[in-house]
C-alpha positions in Angstrom: -5.7 28.6 0.6 -3.9 26.3 -1.6 -6.8 24.5 -2.0 -8.0 27.0 -4.1 -6.1 25.0 -6.6 -8.3 22.7 -6.7 -10.5 23.0 -10.3 -13.4 21.2 -9.1 -13.9 22.1 -5.3 -16.3 18.9 -5.5 -13.5 16.7 -4.7 -13.0 18.1 -1.4 -15.1 16.4 0.8 -15.4 16.7 4.6 -18.8 14.0 4.8 -18.6 10.6 4.9 -19.8 8.3 1.8 -22.8 5.8 3.3 -25.4 4.2 1.3 -25.4 7.1 -1.5 -25.7 9.7 1.0 -23.1 12.0 2.3 -23.4 12.6 6.2 -22.1 13.6 8.9 -20.5 11.7 11.7 -22.4 11.0 14.7 -22.5 13.6 17.2 -21.8 15.8 14.7 -18.1 14.8 15.7 -14.8 15.6 13.2 -11.4 15.8 12.9 -9.0 17.8 11.5 -6.9 16.7 8.3 -3.6 19.0 8.4 -0.7 19.4 5.5 2.0 17.6 7.2 4.9 20.4 5.6 3.4 23.3 7.5 1.0 22.0 10.1 -1.8 23.9 8.7 -5.3 23.0 8.5 -6.7 21.1 5.2 -10.1 20.1 6.3 -12.8 19.2 9.3 -13.8 15.6 8.5 -16.8 14.1 9.4 -15.6 11.1 12.2 -18.0 8.0 12.5 -19.4 6.0 14.8 -20.0 2.6 15.6 -23.8 2.7 14.7 -22.9 4.5 11.2 -20.7 1.7 11.0 -23.1 -0.5 11.2 -25.6 1.0 9.1 -22.5 1.1 6.2 -22.4 -2.7 6.5 -25.9 -3.2 6.4 -26.0 -1.0 3.2 -23.7 -2.8 1.4 -24.8 -6.4 2.4 -28.4 -5.4 1.0 -26.4 -3.9 -2.8 -24.6 -6.7 -2.7 -27.4 -9.0 -3.6 -28.0 -6.8 -6.9 -24.9 -6.0 -7.4 -23.4 -9.7 -7.2 -26.4 -10.3 -10.1 -25.3 -7.8 -12.6 -23.9 -9.5 -15.4 -19.8 -8.8 -15.3 -19.8 -6.9 -18.5 -21.8 -4.1 -16.8 -19.9 -4.0 -13.1 -16.9 -3.8 -15.9 -18.3 -0.9 -17.4 -18.8 1.0 -13.8 -15.6 0.2 -13.3 -15.0 1.5 -16.8 -16.5 4.9 -16.3 -15.2 5.1 -12.7 -11.4 4.9 -14.2 -11.7 7.5 -17.2 -13.2 9.7 -14.4 -10.3 9.7 -11.9 -7.7 9.9 -14.6 -9.7 13.2 -15.7 -9.5 14.6 -12.5 -5.6 13.4 -12.1 -4.2 17.0 -11.3 -6.9 17.4 -8.6 -6.3 14.1 -7.0 -2.6 14.5 -7.5 -2.9 18.4 -5.9 -5.2 16.8 -2.4 -2.9 14.0 -1.6 0.0 15.9 -1.9 -1.2 18.6 0.8 -2.7 15.9 3.0 0.2 13.4 3.2 3.4 15.6 1.8 4.8 13.8 -1.3 5.9 15.7 -4.4 3.5 16.5 -7.2 5.1 14.5 -9.7 5.4 11.4 -7.3 1.2 12.4 -6.6 1.2 12.2 -10.2 2.4 8.8 -10.5 0.4 7.5 -7.6 -2.7 8.2 -9.7 -1.8 7.0 -12.7 -0.9 3.8 -11.0 -4.2 3.4 -8.6 -6.2 4.1 -12.2 -4.4 1.2 -13.6 -5.9 -1.4 -11.1 -9.4 0.5 -12.0 -8.5 -0.5 -15.6 -7.4 -4.1 -15.3 -10.1 -4.8 -13.1 -12.7 -3.7 -15.3 -11.6 -6.3 -17.6 -10.8 -8.9 -15.5 -14.2 -8.8 -14.0 -15.1 -10.5 -17.6 -12.9 -13.3 -16.6 -13.9 -15.9 -13.7 -15.7 -18.3 -15.9 -16.8 -21.8 -14.8 -14.1 -24.4 -14.9 -14.9 -27.4 -16.1 -13.4 -30.1 -14.7 -13.3 -33.9 -15.8 -15.5 -35.9 -14.1 -14.4 -38.8 -11.3 -18.1 -40.5 -11.0 -20.4 -42.6 -13.6 -23.0 -40.6 -14.6 -21.9 -37.0 -13.1 -20.7 -33.7 -14.7 -18.9 -31.6 -12.6 -18.4 -28.2 -12.1 -16.3 -25.6 -10.4 -17.4 -21.6 -10.0 -16.0 -19.1 -8.4 -19.0 -16.6 -6.5 -18.5 -13.1 -4.7 -17.9 -13.1 -1.2 -20.5 -10.8 -0.1 -19.5 -7.2 1.8 -15.8 -6.9 1.9 -14.0 -4.7 4.4 -10.8 -2.1 3.6 -8.4 -0.7 5.7 -5.7 1.8 3.5 -2.7 3.8 5.2 -1.4 6.9 5.0 1.5 6.7 2.6 -1.0 5.4 -0.5 -4.1 6.9 0.3 -5.3 6.5 -3.7 -3.5 3.6 -5.0 -4.0 1.2 -2.1 -7.6 1.7 -1.8 -8.4 1.2 -6.0 -6.1 -1.6 -5.7 -8.1 -3.4 -3.2 -11.5 -1.8 -4.1 -11.8 -2.2 -7.7 -10.6 -6.4 -7.3 -13.0 -6.4 -4.8 -16.0 -4.3 -6.8 -14.8 -6.4 -10.0 -15.5 -9.7 -8.5 -19.3 -8.8 -7.5 -18.7 -7.8 -3.7 -19.7 -4.3 -2.2 -17.5 -2.6 0.1 -16.7 -0.2 2.9 -13.8 1.8 3.3 -12.1 2.9 5.9 -9.0 5.4 5.0 -6.0 6.8 7.3 -7.1 9.2 9.9 -4.2 11.5 8.6 -5.2 11.4 4.9 -9.2 10.8 3.9 -9.2 13.4 1.6 -7.5 11.1 -1.1 -10.7 8.6 -0.3 -13.4 10.7 -0.1 -12.3 12.3 -3.6 -12.4 8.1 -5.0 -16.2 8.1 -3.6 -17.2 11.4 -5.2 -15.8 10.4 -8.6 -17.7 6.8 -8.1 -20.9 9.0 -7.1 -20.8 10.3 -10.4 -19.3 7.1 -11.8 -22.7 5.5 -11.3 -22.0 3.4 -8.9 -25.6 2.2 -7.1 -26.3 2.5 -3.7 -24.5 0.9 -0.8 -22.1 -0.3 -3.7 -19.1 1.5 -2.4 -18.4 3.2 0.8 -15.9 5.5 2.5 -16.1 5.9 6.4 -13.7 8.9 7.9 -12.9 8.6 11.3 -11.5 6.6 14.1 -10.2 3.0 13.3 -11.0 0.8 16.2 -14.4 2.5 16.8 -15.1 1.9 13.0 -13.3 -1.2 12.5 -14.3 -3.4 15.5 -17.9 -3.6 14.2 -16.5 -5.1 11.0 -14.7 -7.4 13.5 -18.0 -8.3 15.2 -20.2 -9.2 12.1 -20.8 -11.8 10.3 -21.7 -9.8 7.1 -18.4 -8.7 6.6 -16.6 -11.8 4.7 -13.3 -10.4 3.7 -11.0 -7.8 5.7 -7.8 -6.3 3.5 -5.8 -4.2 5.4 -2.6 -2.9 4.6 -0.6 -1.2 7.2 1.9 -2.5 10.4 2.5 -6.0 11.4 1.1 -5.4 14.5 -2.0 -4.0 13.8 -2.2 -6.7 11.0 -2.0 -9.5 14.0 -4.8 -7.9 15.9 -6.6 -7.9 13.3 -6.1 -11.5 12.5 -7.2 -12.4 16.0 -10.0 -10.0 15.6 -11.1 -12.0 12.4 -11.9 -15.4 14.4 -14.9 -15.4 15.9 -16.4 -14.7 12.2 -14.1 -16.4 10.4 -13.3 -13.7 7.5 -11.0 -14.0 4.6 -7.8 -12.1 5.5 -5.7 -10.0 2.8 -2.9 -8.7 4.1 0.4 -6.3 3.3 2.3 -5.8 6.4 5.7 -4.7 7.2 8.8 -4.3 4.7 12.3 -4.4 5.8 13.5 -5.2 2.5 17.5 -5.4 1.4 19.3 -4.6 -1.1 22.3 -6.6 -1.9 25.2 -5.3 -4.0 27.5 -7.6 -5.5 31.3 -6.6 -7.1 30.0 -7.6 -10.1 27.1 -5.5 -10.2 27.0 -2.0 -12.4 28.0 0.4 -9.8 26.2 3.2 -11.3 23.3 1.7 -11.6 22.8 0.3 -8.6 23.3 3.9 -6.7 20.6 4.9 -8.7 18.3 2.0 -8.2 19.0 2.2 -3.9 18.9 5.9 -4.1 14.9 5.7 -5.9 14.4 2.2 -3.5 15.1 4.1 -0.4 14.1 7.6 -0.9 10.8 7.6 -2.7 8.1 9.1 -1.0 10.6 10.1 1.8 11.5 6.9 2.2 8.2 6.3 4.0 6.9 3.2 1.6 7.0 -0.6 2.7 9.1 -1.5 -0.5 11.8 0.7 0.8 15.4 -0.8 1.2 16.0 -0.6 4.6 19.2 -2.6 4.7 21.5 -1.9 2.3 24.5 -5.2 2.1 27.2 -4.1 -0.3 30.0 -6.7 -1.2 33.8 -5.3 0.0 35.6 -5.4 -2.8 33.1 -2.2 -3.9 31.6 -1.5 -0.4 33.8 1.9 -0.1 33.4 3.2 -3.5 29.4 2.6 -3.7 29.1 4.4 -0.4 30.9 7.0 -1.4 28.6 7.4 -4.7 25.7 6.9 -2.7 26.1 9.5 0.2 27.3 11.8 -2.5 24.1 11.4 -4.9 21.6 11.4 -1.5 23.1 15.1 -0.2 22.3 17.1 -3.7 18.5 15.1 -2.9 16.2 18.5 -2.5 13.7 18.8 0.9 11.0 21.0 1.0 7.6 21.2 0.2 6.1 18.2 -2.1 4.3 21.5 -4.1 7.7 22.6 -5.5 8.6 19.1 -6.2 11.2 18.4 -3.6 12.6 15.0 -3.8 12.5 14.4 0.1 8.8 15.9 1.9 7.8 15.8 5.3 7.2 12.7 7.5 3.9 11.7 8.3 3.9 12.6 11.8 6.0 13.6 14.7 6.6 9.8 15.7 7.6 9.2 12.3 10.4 11.7 13.0 11.1 11.0 16.3 12.0 7.5 15.1 14.4 8.7 12.6 16.4 10.3 15.4 16.5 7.4 17.8 17.5 4.9 15.2 20.5 7.4 13.7 21.3 7.9 17.8 21.1 3.8 18.3 23.4 3.2 14.7 26.3 5.5 15.7 26.0 4.3 19.3 26.8 1.4 18.2 29.6 2.2 15.6 28.2 3.3 12.7 29.6 6.6 10.4 27.3 9.4 9.5 28.4 9.8 5.8 25.8 12.3 5.0 22.6 14.1 6.8 21.3 12.8 10.6 19.6 15.3 11.6 16.3 17.3 11.4 15.9 19.8 8.3 15.1 23.4 8.8 12.6 22.8 6.1 10.1 22.4 9.1 9.1 20.7 12.2 8.8 17.2 10.3 11.3 17.1 8.0 14.5 15.3 7.9 17.8 15.3 6.1 18.0 12.2 3.5 20.6 10.3 5.9 23.3 7.8 4.9 25.1 5.3 7.7 28.1 3.0 6.9 29.7 0.3 8.8 25.8 -0.4 10.5 26.4 -3.2 12.9 23.4 -6.2 12.8 22.6 -5.3 16.0 21.0 -1.9 15.2 17.6 -0.4 15.4 18.2 0.0 11.4 19.1 -3.5 10.6 15.9 -4.9 12.9 12.9 -2.4 12.6 12.0 -0.6 9.3 12.8 3.3 9.7 10.4 4.6 7.0 11.7 7.1 6.5 15.1 9.4 4.5 17.5 7.3 6.7 19.6 4.6 4.9 21.4 1.9 6.8 25.0 0.2 4.9 27.2 -2.8 5.4 29.5 -4.7 3.9 29.5 -8.7 3.4 32.1 -10.9 2.2 30.4 -13.7 0.4 27.1 -14.8 -1.1 26.3 -16.9 1.6 26.8 -14.2 4.5 24.6 -11.9 2.1 21.6 -14.3 1.4 21.9 -15.4 5.4 21.6 -11.6 6.3 18.6 -11.0 3.9 16.6 -13.3 5.1 17.2 -12.7 9.1 14.1 -11.4 9.3 10.5 -11.7 10.5 9.5 -9.8 7.2 9.6 -11.3 3.6 7.8 -8.9 1.0 10.4 -7.8 -1.1 14.4 -8.3 -2.0 16.4 -5.9 -4.8 19.3 -8.0 -5.8 22.2 -6.6 -7.9 24.3 -8.5 -10.0 25.8 -9.6 -13.6 26.6 -13.6 -12.8 23.0 -15.3 -14.2 23.9 -18.8 -11.9 23.5 -15.9 -9.0 21.1 -14.3 -9.8 19.0 -18.0 -9.7 20.6 -19.0 -6.7 18.9 -16.2 -5.2 15.9 -15.5 -6.6 15.0 -19.1 -5.3 16.9 -18.6 -1.8 15.9 -15.1 -1.2 12.4 -15.8 1.5 10.8 -12.6 -0.6 7.2 -12.2 -2.0 8.6 -10.6 -4.6 12.4 -10.2 -6.3 13.9 -6.9 -8.1 16.7 -8.3 -10.0 19.3 -5.1 -11.4 16.3 -2.9 -11.2 13.7 -1.1 -8.8 10.1 -0.7 -9.7 8.6 -4.2 -10.3 4.8 -3.4 -9.3 1.9 -3.2 -11.5 -1.8 -4.2 -11.7 -1.0 -7.4 -13.3 1.5 -8.8 -10.7 0.6 -10.5 -7.4 1.5 -8.3 -4.8 2.8 -9.6 -1.1 4.8 -10.7 0.7 5.8 -14.2 2.6 6.0 -14.9 6.6 5.3 -11.5 9.0 4.8 -9.4 5.9 1.5 -10.5 5.1 -1.1 -13.0 3.6 -2.6 -13.6 0.4 -1.6 -11.0 -2.7 -3.2 -7.7 -4.4 -3.3 -6.9 -7.6 -3.5 -9.6 -10.9 -5.9 -12.8 -11.3 -4.7 -13.6 -7.6 -5.8 -10.2 -6.2 -9.8 -10.7 -7.3 -9.8 -14.4 -6.8 -9.1 -13.2 -2.6 -12.5 -11.8 -3.0 -14.3 -14.8 -4.4 -15.4 -18.3 -2.9 -14.9 -21.7 -4.8 -18.2 -24.0 -5.2 -17.8 -27.3 -6.3 -21.2 -28.8 -7.9 -21.8 -32.0 -9.6 -24.9 -32.3 -11.2 -26.1 -35.9 -12.2 -27.0 -37.0 -15.7 -27.9 -40.1 -15.5 
């Protein structure tokens, strides 16, 4: 059995973690976690019921009273121990992630490092939310502005980055003095439960960090209905984000949401073409394209369009496809629905005039594998250019001038990240100003990290994660005016 490769078998957890205890689901209900590469069962995990979800919130609320009163450096020490223990378990955590999510071991190792960087960052930021003095506008008065922790934070994390999305949210909330109830995707709960095991070892007090696997509507409905949960941090689809936003109205929760992406990738004729192709490969095919930052619409200026298409397709055709344990560049898609979407998007694009330059079919590696695919001359009304593909299908189309490129890039309800490749300094300034995106990558792909505010505009979400802004999202501002006359 592949899980026998775990050095620390206790990191394979099949129970929920509530109020410092490992527990079965209500009525002993469970759900299976499978390996998308071959369909084999990895674990049978406890499925939490509504009563347990309420109990977890109540435990977190009780724990908040002491956790929030700890000295910031005391919270920082707990987070630092968590960080060190996560890194010490890097290989086991990466193996668990590859088995339940399908990405390559190298990508999984990178995610463990990335996820731990947030814990390290916020272990340091925990000591920095100081009282701010304000010049008084009133005679005989002293004015101060405080930041205080909100309370219980509900965290809802996706299947594509099951480790880093939880640490990014949880570390910020915990550093601010909040306590946490977390619901991982039912498709990839093992990474979150392993983090709970490590948090337990790191000395988290009871009730401070709770992980509730199971069915999202059952678990999260309890959070949305109670005023004890003061904040919700969600990463997932825009459709679900809208639903949560509506549900938050009755209890006026703080909402932090990272939603859909649909990123444009603009290549101008003056760009370093070889470098642009390299970046496009990474931006499109990392995590097998199952990434909200994936380059979904590749727009290339006409003078270099044919050359770019040829080089990009040739390089894409060489990407290995297979099991993440073999470090294949393209792993399995998460489920049958994701694979069906690739089939439909390719069919629709071809019907509307697109040319398949490489790929375009299911891959014989397994039921959930799809060939790395490049389509040229994709029309603006194709599904590939209207929806997130979330898979290894790249859509390329030409443009004739900067105004057209900008108009097409902004022609979407989303606004998470945009990629720009050009050597023209004036164009860089114009585009970074005019692109309606929360993040803009110029002549590179990777832009994320613990010190930067991650998030989007328009219907790509609310608020920011990472940086000081990520911690401020879990705090309330209190203004104090004292008479000293």
